[in-house]
C-alpha positions, -999 to +999 in steps of 0.1 A: +741-455-221+774-448-205+783-475-179+797-464-146+832-474-134+836-507-116+838-500-079+813-471-079+797-469-044+760-478-040+737-460-016+704-478-007+676-455+006+648-469+026+611-474+019+589-461+047+582-471+075+609-498+074+645-498+086+675-508+066+671-545+072+647-543+042+678-544+019+690-578+031+674-598+002+690-574-024+724-576-007+722-613-009+713-612-046+737-585-057+767-595-077+773-562-096+809-549-093+800-519-072+822-505-045+812-497-009+775-502-002+758-478+023+725-483+040+712-462+069+680-453+086+661-420+086+656-401+119+638-421+146+637-453+125+658-484+132+692-475+146+690-438+139+682-414+168+652-391+165+660-356+151+652-323+168+651-306+134+619-299+114+610-330+094+625-327+059+635-350+030+662-325+022+678-330+057+680-368+050+695-361+015+722-338+029+731-362+056+733-391+031+757-373+009+779-363+039+778-400+051+788-412+016+818-389+014+829-395+050+826-433+049+840-439+014+860-408+004+841-409-029+824-379-042+796-397-060+776-430-060+747-449-075+716-439-055+688-464-054+656-456-034+622-471-029+592-450-021+604-425+005+639-435-005+631-423-040+621-389-026+655-387-009+673-398-041+656-370-060+665-345-033+701-356-036+699-351-074+686-316-069+708-304-041+740-324-048+739-333-085+777-339-085+771-367-060+748-387-084+767-411-107+735-432-113+699-433-101+674-461-094+638-453-085+615-481-072+578-477-064+580-439-060+568-407-076+583-373-085+552-353-077+544-336-044+514-349-023+480-337-031+462-317-004+442-349+005+473-371+006+491-345+027+462-344+052+462-382+055+500-382+062+496-356+089+467-375+105+489-407+104+517-387+121+494-377+149+482-412+153+517-426+155+527-400+181+497-409+203+501-447+199+539-447+200+540-471+170+524-479+137+488-489+139+481-524+125+516-533+112+503-565+095+478-545+075+505-520+065+528-548+054+500-564+033+495-531+016+532-528+007+535-563-008+522-578-040+500-609-042+529-633-047+547-620-016+516-619+005+510-655-003+546-663+007+547-662+045+584-653+050+582-620+032+550-609+049+563-619+083+596-601+078+580-568+066+554-570+094+580-574+120+601-545+105+571-522+106+560-533+141+594-524+157+594-488+146+586-462+172+560-435+169+582-405+169+603-417+140+572-427+120+556-393+127+588-375+116+589-394+084+552-388+076+557-350+081+589-350+060+571-366+031+541-343+034+563-313+030+583-324+000+581-305-033+575-317-069+608-328-084+599-339-119+620-312-135+650-324-114+648-358-132+649-342-166+683-327-156+698-361-147+726-370-172+737-403-156+724-439-162+691-445-145+662-470-141+626-468-129+609-499-115+573-506-105+555-537-094+523-542-114+505-550-081+518-518-064+487-502-048+505-471-036+519-457-069+504-457-104+517-468-138+513-433-150+535-419-122+562-444-131+560-436-168+562-398-161+595-403-142+609-426-168+601-402-197+618-374-178+649-396-174+648-409-210+644-446-199+617-473-200+598-485-169+607-520-158+574-535-147+577-565-124+548-589-127+531-599-094+552-575-073+539-547-051+555-516-037+587-532-023+602-548-054+636-549-038+622-572-011+599-592-034+621-596-064+656-586-054+670-604-085+654-578-107+669-549-089+703-566-087+702-571-125+693-534-131+721-522-109+745-545-126+733-532-160+746-497-153+781-507-140+810-518-161+817-556-156 
């Protein structure tokens, strides 16, 4: 594997429906010699205003590349995304391949939603619009975390609070954007930079098979994190920090 130059920027792409505060454990653990680190929220989530545009993962990807280049002056970066953030990272790879120096995928999948999954997302979007928030944020948080983190009160409380403060319009926009995304497995096969794929073995939202399919397309092995759930960067930031460090020259 060719290591990336010291000082390569790092873009961290959010899991849904959380804002960028989710990356604080990783930022505290990260000692890799990367350059500027960029985190930002999707439309209507956290600090980001709602968007009048049709919901689209591609829109987030295009905005992320523009933000990278405007903020850092760099043309490329390491893109690390969890869940929805993985969808955005794959869209960046497809639409702006020259912007991707390295790729990290956590708790995500390359396939499009099934018809049943798409219908569930659209139903959840309608519910969020009506309620003005996420229904049962504690239950959502429990579903995102593995057994070890669920038993550890701080992580569960932090994720629950993050989910609870998101407004319905942003949640609905994100659900509709994910429902509309295409399959991007073939895009991964075209990636020629260093990459990693991570999955918690207690992730109840993605399967081991989906992680293996992405890893095979990228020509890497899956890093399986024992006891972790969907949010490995929150639950085991040391693992993600090590993987990022492993693709950058010391």
